[in-house]
C-alpha positions in Angstrom: 40.7 -23.7 197.1 38.0 -21.3 196.0 38.9 -18.7 198.6 42.5 -18.8 197.8 42.0 -18.1 193.9 40.1 -15.1 195.0 42.8 -14.0 197.2 45.3 -14.6 194.5 43.2 -12.5 192.5 42.6 -9.8 194.5 46.4 -9.4 195.5 47.4 -9.6 191.7 45.0 -6.7 190.5 45.9 -4.4 193.3 49.2 -4.9 193.0 49.0 -3.8 189.7 46.9 -0.8 190.3 49.0 0.1 193.0 52.2 0.0 190.7 50.4 1.7 188.1 49.2 4.4 190.3 52.8 5.4 191.9 54.1 5.3 188.7 51.9 8.0 187.2 53.4 10.2 190.2 57.1 8.8 190.1 57.2 9.4 185.6 55.9 13.1 185.8 58.2 13.7 189.1 61.3 12.6 187.0 59.9 13.9 184.3 60.6 17.7 186.0 63.6 16.3 187.5 62.0 16.1 190.9 64.1 13.4 193.1 61.7 10.3 194.2 63.1 8.8 197.0 61.4 5.8 197.6 58.7 3.6 195.1 56.9 0.9 196.9 54.8 -1.6 196.4 52.7 -2.0 199.9 53.9 -0.4 202.8 57.0 -0.9 204.7 56.5 0.2 207.9 59.5 -1.0 210.5 60.8 -3.5 207.7 60.5 -4.4 204.0 60.3 -7.8 202.3 62.6 -6.7 199.3 64.5 -3.6 198.8 67.1 -2.2 196.0 69.0 0.7 194.9 70.8 0.8 192.0 73.7 1.8 191.6 73.8 5.9 190.7 70.5 6.1 191.6 68.4 8.2 193.8 65.6 5.9 194.5 64.9 2.5 196.9 62.9 0.1 194.9 60.9 -2.3 196.9 58.0 -4.6 198.6 56.4 -3.9 201.9 54.9 -6.3 204.2 51.6 -4.4 204.8 49.2 -4.9 201.6 47.5 -1.7 202.0 48.5 -0.1 198.9 51.9 1.4 197.8 53.5 4.9 197.7 56.0 6.9 196.1 58.1 9.0 198.3 58.8 12.0 196.5 61.5 14.6 198.0 60.4 18.1 199.2 56.8 16.8 200.0 54.6 16.3 203.0 53.3 12.9 202.5 52.4 9.7 204.6 56.1 9.4 205.3 55.2 13.0 207.7 59.1 13.2 207.1 59.3 17.0 209.0 62.9 17.1 209.4 63.5 17.0 205.5 61.6 20.1 205.3 63.2 22.1 207.6 66.3 22.6 205.5 66.2 25.3 202.6 64.5 24.0 199.1 66.8 22.0 197.0 66.4 22.7 193.3 65.5 19.1 192.9 62.8 19.1 195.4 58.6 18.8 194.9 58.1 22.0 196.8 60.9 23.8 194.6 59.1 23.6 191.3 56.0 25.7 189.8 52.7 24.9 190.7 51.6 23.7 187.5 54.3 20.7 187.4 53.5 19.7 191.1 49.9 19.9 189.9 50.8 17.4 187.5 52.8 15.2 189.8 50.1 14.9 192.2 47.5 14.2 189.3 49.9 11.8 187.2 48.4 8.6 189.6 44.8 9.4 188.9 45.9 10.0 185.3 47.6 6.8 185.0 45.0 4.2 186.3 42.1 6.2 183.7 44.6 5.1 181.5 44.9 1.7 182.7 41.6 1.5 182.4 41.1 2.4 178.6 43.8 0.0 177.8 42.4 -3.0 180.0 38.9 -2.3 178.3 40.6 -2.1 175.0 42.5 -5.0 175.2 39.3 -7.0 176.5 37.3 -5.9 173.5 39.6 -6.6 171.0 40.1 -10.1 172.5 37.0 -11.5 173.6 34.5 -9.0 172.4 31.0 -8.3 174.2 28.5 -11.1 174.3 25.6 -11.1 176.5 21.9 -11.7 177.0 19.8 -8.5 176.8 16.7 -8.5 179.2 14.2 -8.5 176.5 15.3 -11.9 175.6 15.2 -13.4 178.7 12.2 -15.1 178.0 12.0 -17.2 181.4 12.4 -14.2 183.3 14.8 -13.4 186.2 16.0 -15.7 189.1 16.2 -13.8 192.6 17.9 -13.8 195.6 16.7 -13.1 199.0 17.1 -9.1 198.9 15.0 -9.2 195.6 12.4 -11.6 197.3 12.4 -9.5 200.4 12.0 -6.4 198.2 9.0 -8.1 196.3 10.5 -9.6 193.2 9.7 -13.2 192.4 11.2 -15.8 190.4 10.4 -15.8 187.1 9.5 -11.9 186.8 10.3 -10.4 183.3 11.7 -6.7 184.4 10.5 -4.2 182.2 11.4 -1.1 183.7 13.0 0.9 186.8 11.3 4.3 187.9 9.8 3.7 184.0 12.8 3.9 182.4 13.2 0.8 180.1 16.1 -1.6 181.4 15.0 -4.2 178.0 18.0 -3.6 176.3 20.2 -3.9 179.6 21.9 -7.2 179.8 20.7 -9.3 182.6 23.9 -9.4 184.4 23.4 -5.7 184.7 19.7 -5.2 186.2 20.9 -5.2 189.9 23.2 -2.1 188.8 20.7 -0.5 186.8 18.5 -0.4 189.9 20.9 1.0 192.4 22.6 3.3 190.3 19.2 4.8 189.4 18.0 4.6 192.9 14.8 3.1 191.9 11.9 3.7 193.6 9.7 1.4 191.8 10.4 -1.5 189.0 7.5 -2.6 186.1 7.0 -6.4 185.8 5.4 -8.9 183.6 4.6 -11.7 186.1 2.7 -14.4 184.2 -0.1 -12.6 182.4 -0.3 -9.7 184.6 2.0 -6.4 184.6 2.5 -5.3 188.1 4.4 -2.5 189.6 6.5 -2.9 192.5 7.7 -0.1 195.2 11.2 -0.6 196.3 11.9 1.0 200.1 15.0 3.1 200.0 16.0 1.4 203.2 16.8 -1.6 201.2 19.8 0.4 199.4 22.3 -0.9 201.8 21.5 -4.2 201.2 21.2 -3.9 197.7 24.1 -2.1 197.0 26.5 -5.2 199.4 24.7 -7.8 198.0 25.6 -8.3 194.4 24.0 -10.6 191.8 20.3 -9.9 193.0 19.2 -11.0 189.5 20.4 -13.7 187.5 19.1 -15.3 184.2 16.6 -18.2 184.7 17.0 -20.9 182.1 14.8 -24.6 181.4 16.1 -27.8 182.6 17.4 -29.8 179.4 18.8 -32.8 179.6 22.3 -32.8 177.5 22.8 -36.9 178.3 22.7 -40.0 180.6 26.0 -41.6 181.9 25.9 -45.3 181.5 26.4 -45.0 185.4 23.5 -43.4 186.2 20.7 -45.3 188.3 18.0 -44.0 185.9 20.2 -45.0 182.6 17.4 -47.2 181.2 14.5 -44.9 182.3 14.0 -44.0 178.7 15.2 -40.5 179.1 16.9 -39.1 175.9 19.4 -36.2 175.7 17.1 -33.0 174.6 14.1 -33.7 176.9 13.0 -31.0 179.0 11.4 -31.4 182.8 8.5 -29.5 182.8 6.7 -30.8 186.7 7.9 -33.2 189.1 4.7 -34.8 190.8 2.4 -32.3 189.3 4.4 -29.5 190.7 5.1 -27.2 187.6 9.1 -26.6 187.8 9.7 -24.1 184.4 13.3 -23.5 184.9 16.3 -25.3 185.8 16.7 -23.4 189.2 13.3 -24.5 190.5 13.8 -28.0 189.3 17.3 -28.2 191.4 15.3 -27.0 194.6 12.7 -29.4 194.1 15.2 -32.3 194.1 16.5 -31.0 196.7 13.2 -31.7 198.9 12.7 -35.0 197.3 16.0 -37.1 198.3 15.6 -40.6 198.1 12.3 -40.9 196.6 10.8 -41.9 193.3 8.8 -39.1 191.4 6.6 -38.8 188.4 8.5 -36.3 186.3 6.5 -34.8 183.8 8.8 -34.7 180.2 8.9 -32.5 177.2 10.4 -34.3 174.0 9.6 -32.6 170.7 5.6 -31.9 170.5 5.2 -34.8 173.2 4.5 -34.9 176.6 5.4 -37.8 178.7 5.7 -39.0 182.1 8.4 -40.8 183.6 9.1 -42.4 187.2 12.5 -41.7 188.3 14.5 -42.2 191.2 16.1 -39.1 193.3 19.1 -40.2 195.3 20.2 -39.2 198.7 22.3 -36.1 197.0 19.1 -35.0 194.9 20.3 -36.1 191.9 18.8 -37.7 189.3 21.8 -39.2 187.5 21.8 -37.1 183.9 24.0 -34.3 183.1 22.2 -30.5 182.6 22.5 -28.6 179.5 23.6 -25.2 181.1 25.0 -24.0 178.2 22.6 -21.0 177.7 24.1 -19.8 174.3 22.2 -22.4 172.9 18.7 -21.4 174.6 18.9 -17.3 174.1 19.6 -14.9 171.6 23.1 -13.6 172.2 24.0 -10.2 171.9 27.5 -10.6 170.3 29.8 -8.0 169.2 33.5 -8.1 167.7 35.9 -5.2 167.5 39.0 -4.7 165.6 42.3 -3.4 167.0 41.1 0.4 165.6 37.8 -0.1 166.9 38.7 -1.3 170.2 40.5 1.9 171.2 37.5 4.3 171.4 35.5 1.9 172.4 37.8 1.2 175.4 37.4 4.9 176.2 34.1 5.2 176.0 33.9 2.0 178.3 36.0 3.9 180.6 33.9 7.0 180.3 30.8 5.2 180.9 32.4 3.6 184.1 33.6 6.7 185.7 30.3 8.5 185.2 28.2 5.6 187.0 31.0 5.5 189.7 30.6 8.6 190.6 26.5 8.1 190.7 27.1 5.3 193.2 29.5 7.8 195.3 26.6 10.0 195.4 24.4 7.2 196.6 27.2 6.6 199.4 27.1 9.9 200.8 22.9 10.1 200.7 21.4 9.7 204.4 18.1 9.1 202.2 19.4 5.5 201.3 21.6 4.5 204.4 23.8 3.3 201.8 27.5 4.2 203.6 26.3 0.9 205.3 27.5 -1.1 202.3 31.0 0.5 202.3 33.5 -2.5 202.6 36.9 -3.4 202.3 39.4 -5.8 200.9 36.7 -8.8 202.0 33.8 -7.0 199.9 36.3 -6.4 196.6 36.9 -10.3 196.9 33.3 -11.2 196.6 33.4 -9.6 193.3 35.9 -12.3 191.8 34.8 -15.5 190.6 35.8 -18.7 192.5 37.4 -20.1 189.7 40.0 -18.8 187.2 38.9 -16.3 184.1 41.1 -13.8 182.9 38.1 -11.8 181.1 36.3 -11.6 184.5 39.3 -10.6 186.0 40.5 -7.8 183.5 36.9 -6.4 183.6 37.1 -6.4 187.4 40.4 -4.9 187.2 39.9 -2.3 185.2 36.6 -1.4 187.0 38.8 -1.2 190.0 41.2 1.1 188.5 38.3 3.9 188.1 37.5 3.2 191.3 40.9 3.6 192.8 41.4 6.8 190.5 37.9 8.3 191.6 38.5 7.9 195.2 41.8 9.3 194.9 40.2 12.3 193.6 38.3 13.3 196.8 39.4 16.1 198.5 40.6 14.6 201.3 44.2 15.7 202.1 46.2 12.8 202.8 44.8 11.6 198.9 45.8 13.0 195.7 42.5 14.8 195.6 43.4 16.5 198.8 47.2 18.2 197.2 45.3 18.9 194.1 42.8 20.8 195.5 45.0 23.0 197.5 47.6 23.3 194.3 43.9 24.7 192.4 44.2 27.0 195.2 47.6 28.0 194.8 47.3 28.7 191.3 44.3 30.8 191.4 45.5 33.0 194.5 49.2 32.7 193.6 49.5 32.1 197.6 50.9 28.6 198.5 49.9 27.3 201.9 52.8 27.2 204.6 54.4 24.0 205.2 52.7 23.8 208.9 49.4 24.2 207.7 49.7 21.4 205.2 51.5 18.9 207.7 48.5 19.2 210.4 46.2 18.9 207.0 48.0 15.7 206.1 47.7 14.5 209.4 44.0 15.0 209.3 43.3 13.4 206.2 45.4 10.5 207.3 43.4 10.3 210.6 40.6 10.2 208.5 41.2 7.7 206.0 42.4 5.2 209.1 38.8 6.0 210.3 37.1 5.3 206.9 39.4 1.6 206.7 38.3 0.9 210.1 35.1 1.4 209.5 34.7 -0.4 205.8 36.7 -3.2 207.4 34.2 -3.6 210.7 31.2 -3.4 208.1 32.5 -6.4 206.4 33.3 -8.1 209.8 29.8 -7.3 210.5 28.1 -8.8 207.5 30.0 -12.0 207.7 28.8 -12.6 211.2 25.5 -11.4 210.5 
């Protein structure tokens, strides 16, 4: 069921992004009276799932069977359809190639522009609806929980991260520490471990793993009992709501994560628990069942345990805030792209396809998370489409800028070969990304 929910979220998010992107091209094409022959969600190679052409319309609307994007087939343009026969005829006034360069530029830039606008709308909407609520790193008083990559680098559970490359991250949210590390290409981290302040060297060889493994750091919180069900095998043990477990068999375990791991190692046994109740320290023998549980409900509401930074936005305030958040996301994603193209970090190994995208969605439905991820993917789609590869919008835009500056239009044969080369490059990148995902699944 978890995988199904992720799949549905990925398909829904990508469908929204593709429709908005292609509508950007469609909008400017129709604005300049350019004929649009097809408008499709997903690709319809050989056949389509659904198609419809309104009476008196030049455009066929449909849904293809291959969920790798979508397209808007604009008359008189060399695109992924590679329709060379139409281009052998004399240009028609309603064709793309007959229009001034500035109009063709706006048609090509329309998809990217609409994806940026979508990100602004989504971010503004989420800020207005839910506001912002996060735990600043400075308030993570129990430190962070580290995944296996972080531990291989040298971080330990309970570390309080102070800075990356001597740049303070105390004001960052705990969930963004991983992102701060990657975007700054951090070569060292400053942490507080117990009473000591340490410097951890971060080998750049870890950068591919850092980029492809979300959630390097999460917040640690104490193991506090919320309730003891009357069906619990420890119901008569004297435990009370609010009790905090400090240790098991004299092994100190200051966090929920530590306690959970220790319980799994002591299945089907009776252990001595050290309990804090207000100002008192108590010891109780509790039975641990075959599942590694003591039959209690843990209080996992971290809003009770930490100072939460919150901000609410009015409708008017949410619009500039959404715009600013989009700009910051664009700037940060360009930094991430620079990492991928940096041979020093070998971050190209982190490139992934739909499987990687699916991993960032939660396994349970949460509209706030869904829309924030969709906004980020909208920015990502826009930025990637700006890359100067002929089969992408960025390639067409590059040629149009050349034409505007030199007043010389590249001939159709050159554009045809450039489009073909770009498509081959894109297919190569797609297979590479998919191969990376498959390799990581079986690694």
